[in-house]
SEVEXRO-893521 format. One record per residue (C-alpha): residue in three letters; x, y, z. Coordinates in steps of 0.05 Angstrom, whole numbers, padded with zeros to 5 digits, always signed. Example, Ala and Ser with C-alpha at 12.3 -4.5 7.8 and 13.67 -1.06 7.14 Angstrom:
<pts>
ALA+00246-00090+00156
SER+00273-00021+00143
</pts>
This chain:
<pts>
MET-01157+00820+00374
LEU-01098+00773+00366
LEU-01051+00799+00312
ARG-01027+00748+00260
LEU-00979+00752+00204
VAL-00981+00681+00193
PRO-01047+00645+00183
VAL-01064+00587+00231
GLY-01048+00517+00212
THR-00997+00530+00165
LYS-00963+00468+00130
ILE-00906+00485+00095
PRO-00858+00431+00069
PHE-00796+00473+00097
VAL-00755+00410+00094
ARG-00767+00389+00030
PHE-00727+00438+00007
ARG-00671+00421+00057
MET-00623+00418-00001
VAL-00641+00481-00038
TYR-00620+00523+00031
LEU-00552+00485+00046
ALA-00538+00502-00025
PHE-00556+00567-00018
SER-00519+00572+00044
MET-00463+00552+00019
VAL-00461+00598-00046
LEU-00467+00657+00008
LEU-00417+00632+00053
LEU-00368+00620-00009
LEU-00385+00689-00029
GLY-00368+00724+00046
ALA-00305+00680+00045
SER-00269+00705-00022
MET-00290+00771-00001
PHE-00258+00767+00071
TYR-00194+00741+00031
ALA-00192+00796-00022
LYS-00227+00855+00021
GLY-00211+00835+00091
LEU-00251+00876+00148
ASN-00250+00962+00149
PHE-00228+00966+00218
GLY-00246+01022+00261
ILE-00200+01059+00308
ASP-00212+01014+00368
PHE-00184+00952+00328
LYS-00124+01000+00279
GLY-00110+01051+00339
GLY-00117+01130+00340
ILE-00119+01193+00377
LEU-00186+01193+00433
LEU-00208+01264+00455
GLN-00252+01274+00504
ALA-00280+01349+00507
VAL-00342+01392+00526
GLU-00367+01457+00499
VAL-00370+01515+00549
ASP-00396+01587+00544
ALA-00366+01640+00566
GLU-00382+01633+00642
GLY-00357+01564+00642
ASN-00421+01524+00641
LYS-00426+01457+00595
ARG-00474+01469+00536
ALA-00504+01418+00479
THR-00448+01410+00418
ASP-00479+01408+00351
ILE-00446+01343+00329
GLY-00465+01346+00258
ALA-00429+01409+00254
LEU-00374+01393+00284
ARG-00360+01323+00249
ALA-00361+01372+00178
LYS-00312+01414+00209
LEU-00267+01360+00243
SER-00273+01320+00175
GLY-00246+01371+00133
LEU-00175+01375+00164
GLY-00152+01313+00130
LEU-00140+01273+00181
GLY-00183+01205+00150
GLU-00234+01177+00190
VAL-00261+01218+00254
ALA-00320+01193+00298
ILE-00357+01235+00344
GLN-00412+01212+00399
ASN-00443+01237+00457
PHE-00406+01202+00525
GLY-00440+01195+00583
SER-00488+01260+00572
ASN-00515+01302+00516
GLU-00456+01360+00537
ASP-00393+01314+00538
ILE-00375+01285+00470
LEU-00309+01233+00456
ILE-00276+01251+00381
ARG-00246+01194+00355
VAL-00186+01203+00299
GLU-00147+01147+00262
LYS-00081+01135+00274
GLN-00038+01181+00228
PRO+00020+01155+00194
GLY+00089+01165+00228
ASP+00118+01166+00289
ASN+00085+01202+00357
LYS+00106+01260+00335
ARG+00052+01263+00280
GLN+00005+01232+00326
VAL+00018+01298+00375
ALA+00013+01345+00317
ALA-00053+01321+00307
ILE-00088+01330+00373
GLU-00056+01398+00373
ASN-00096+01414+00298
ILE-00160+01379+00331
LYS-00156+01426+00390
ALA-00141+01490+00341
ALA-00205+01468+00302
LEU-00246+01455+00362
GLY-00225+01534+00395
GLU-00228+01559+00464
ASN-00302+01537+00469
PHE-00284+01470+00481
ARG-00257+01444+00541
ILE-00213+01380+00537
ASP-00221+01336+00596
ARG-00179+01272+00573
GLU-00133+01256+00508
GLU-00105+01191+00498
PHE-00070+01156+00435
VAL-00089+01086+00425
GLY-00037+01040+00399
PRO-00034+00987+00347
LYS-00013+00933+00395
VAL-00079+00950+00441
GLY-00116+00952+00372
SER-00096+00878+00357
GLU-00102+00849+00434
LEU-00183+00868+00425
ILE-00183+00830+00368
GLN-00163+00775+00396
ALA-00209+00786+00446
GLY-00261+00797+00411
ILE-00249+00729+00376
ILE-00236+00692+00434
ALA-00312+00726+00475
THR-00345+00700+00409
LEU-00314+00627+00410
LEU-00330+00622+00484
ALA-00402+00641+00473
LEU-00408+00585+00422
CYS-00382+00533+00463
ALA-00429+00556+00519
ILE-00484+00553+00472
LEU-00462+00488+00455
VAL-00460+00462+00526
TYR-00526+00495+00543
VAL-00561+00460+00479
TRP-00531+00399+00493
PHE-00548+00392+00565
ARG-00624+00419+00555
PHE-00641+00367+00495
GLU-00594+00323+00459
TRP-00521+00327+00431
GLN-00551+00330+00361
PHE-00591+00393+00381
GLY-00519+00418+00404
ILE-00485+00416+00336
ALA-00544+00439+00302
ALA-00548+00490+00344
VAL-00476+00520+00329
VAL-00476+00505+00259
ALA-00535+00555+00251
LEU-00498+00598+00303
THR-00436+00601+00257
HIS-00472+00607+00201
ASP-00506+00675+00216
ILE-00441+00700+00249
MET-00400+00681+00180
LEU-00449+00709+00130
THR-00452+00776+00179
VAL-00371+00776+00176
GLY-00379+00775+00094
LEU-00429+00832+00096
PHE-00384+00875+00127
SER-00320+00851+00089
LEU-00371+00853+00025
LEU-00397+00931+00043
GLN-00332+00947+00073
LEU-00374+00977+00134
GLU-00335+01000+00192
PHE-00315+00934+00241
ASN-00311+00960+00316
LEU-00327+00939+00382
ALA-00402+00956+00370
THR-00402+00900+00316
VAL-00366+00857+00367
ALA-00421+00865+00413
ALA-00475+00874+00349
VAL-00448+00794+00332
LEU-00454+00775+00406
THR-00527+00803+00400
ILE-00541+00756+00346
ALA-00517+00702+00367
GLY-00566+00711+00429
TYR-00625+00727+00381
SER-00608+00667+00338
ILE-00611+00614+00397
ASN-00679+00642+00427
ASP-00705+00634+00360
THR-00678+00563+00347
VAL-00690+00539+00419
VAL-00760+00552+00410
VAL-00767+00511+00345
PHE-00723+00459+00386
ASP-00763+00451+00443
ARG-00829+00443+00391
VAL-00787+00392+00359
ARG-00771+00353+00430
GLU-00846+00357+00445
ASN-00869+00332+00384
LEU-00817+00273+00393
ARG-00851+00248+00451
LYS-00923+00263+00427
TYR-00926+00233+00357
LYS-00886+00168+00360
LYS-00892+00135+00292
LEU-00897+00208+00247
ALA-00843+00208+00199
MET-00782+00236+00221
PRO-00787+00298+00163
ASP-00864+00316+00177
LEU-00852+00315+00241
MET-00806+00362+00228
ASN-00842+00403+00187
LEU-00904+00400+00237
SER-00857+00431+00293
ILE-00828+00493+00248
ASN-00902+00514+00228
GLU-00933+00506+00303
THR-00874+00564+00317
LEU-00880+00600+00250
SER-00917+00646+00278
ARG-00881+00666+00337
THR-00816+00666+00292
VAL-00849+00717+00249
LEU-00880+00763+00293
THR-00812+00766+00341
SER-00778+00785+00282
PHE-00818+00839+00261
THR-00831+00876+00317
THR-00756+00864+00331
MET-00732+00886+00260
LEU-00786+00955+00268
ALA-00746+00971+00326
LEU-00670+00969+00285
LEU-00698+00994+00226
SER-00718+01059+00278
LEU-00645+01051+00302
PHE-00621+01053+00235
PHE-00655+01108+00211
LEU-00658+01161+00269
GLY-00599+01135+00310
GLY-00542+01165+00272
GLU-00480+01156+00243
VAL-00447+01136+00291
ILE-00489+01071+00309
ARG-00506+01058+00237
GLY-00460+01000+00233
PHE-00487+00965+00299
SER-00550+00974+00261
VAL-00542+00946+00197
ALA-00506+00879+00230
LEU-00567+00875+00280
ILE-00621+00879+00229
TRP-00586+00831+00183
GLY-00570+00779+00243
VAL-00650+00783+00253
VAL-00654+00763+00178
VAL-00603+00704+00175
GLY-00621+00685+00248
THR-00689+00677+00229
TYR-00679+00638+00167
SER-00624+00588+00196
SER-00664+00580+00252
ILE-00714+00545+00200
CYS-00678+00522+00143
ILE-00616+00508+00171
ALA-00612+00485+00246
VAL-00673+00434+00235
PRO-00647+00408+00169
VAL-00571+00392+00198
LEU-00616+00367+00259
LEU-00653+00311+00211
MET-00589+00298+00183
LEU-00561+00294+00249
ARG-00617+00227+00265
ILE-00649+00247+00322
LYS-00675+00187+00353
ARG-00750+00195+00396
LEU-00743+00186+00472
GLY-00743+00117+00494
GLN-00731+00093+00425
PRO-00664+00076+00384
SER-00649+00118+00336
GLU-00651+00096+00265
THR-00574+00086+00259
GLU-00585+00036+00313
GLU-00649+00005+00280
THR-00607-00011+00220
ALA-00551-00036+00253
GLN-00599-00079+00302
ALA-00637-00106+00234
ALA-00569-00117+00209
ALA-00547-00165+00258
GLY-00614-00194+00271
</pts>
């Protein structure tokens, strides 16, 4: 028996409410922009700079053993060094400890490292210690912005060549909408924004464009199939025909992400939140932003002039 979250043959008039969707999205974008301007982003150690230690807990014979990360995080958080992030690195025994940059010169950083070593005790072996300066952090911010812009440009070119330029612009508008709302959410909730979040943003872009291309593919098929059907009706038909696939994909993805959020631990909490939010806004934008924008750009049926061209020809005649 096939699982269906959406009945067969739905006829929901999505396009009829396109101005409502656009107005709602504009309000969310303005809210996110105002939060970003007022609060900024809560950058993690990756971007602000800080102390990094790679350590491993050993027994009396020098053999590695697993570490209780929760207890260790509580111990190091009590040192008053600010943000402390601990995660496994490569194996269940090796751990990576990241502490935010301490106010002051390099002597303060060295003193913080010594405090961490003292708190760890003799049961831990330090394999690596580094100090990530603010210059490296600013370079990572720049690299993250460039990576996001390049991804958007590559998607624009891909969709343009696969369909038409109107499809490419509509897809990039929807993706930009998703990315800006994600950044706005992190600014509003002051969740840590780090390299994992940048990876989540790029993942959101990939998920969203996949959803959008499925709808666009059906639009293109229906443009060839229905020569006389009004464009808003054709858009509604295309969305409804792909709605079951869209909802089912989002539902199954959300199950995995919710498991990651509740069971994945504190280290990947921000990453999980970004992806969960990305699935929600990505599904919404594929239906309520990309298709209405495509309709506003007045696409044409293959082999036929667009509505703008028809108007010009009628005026000339």
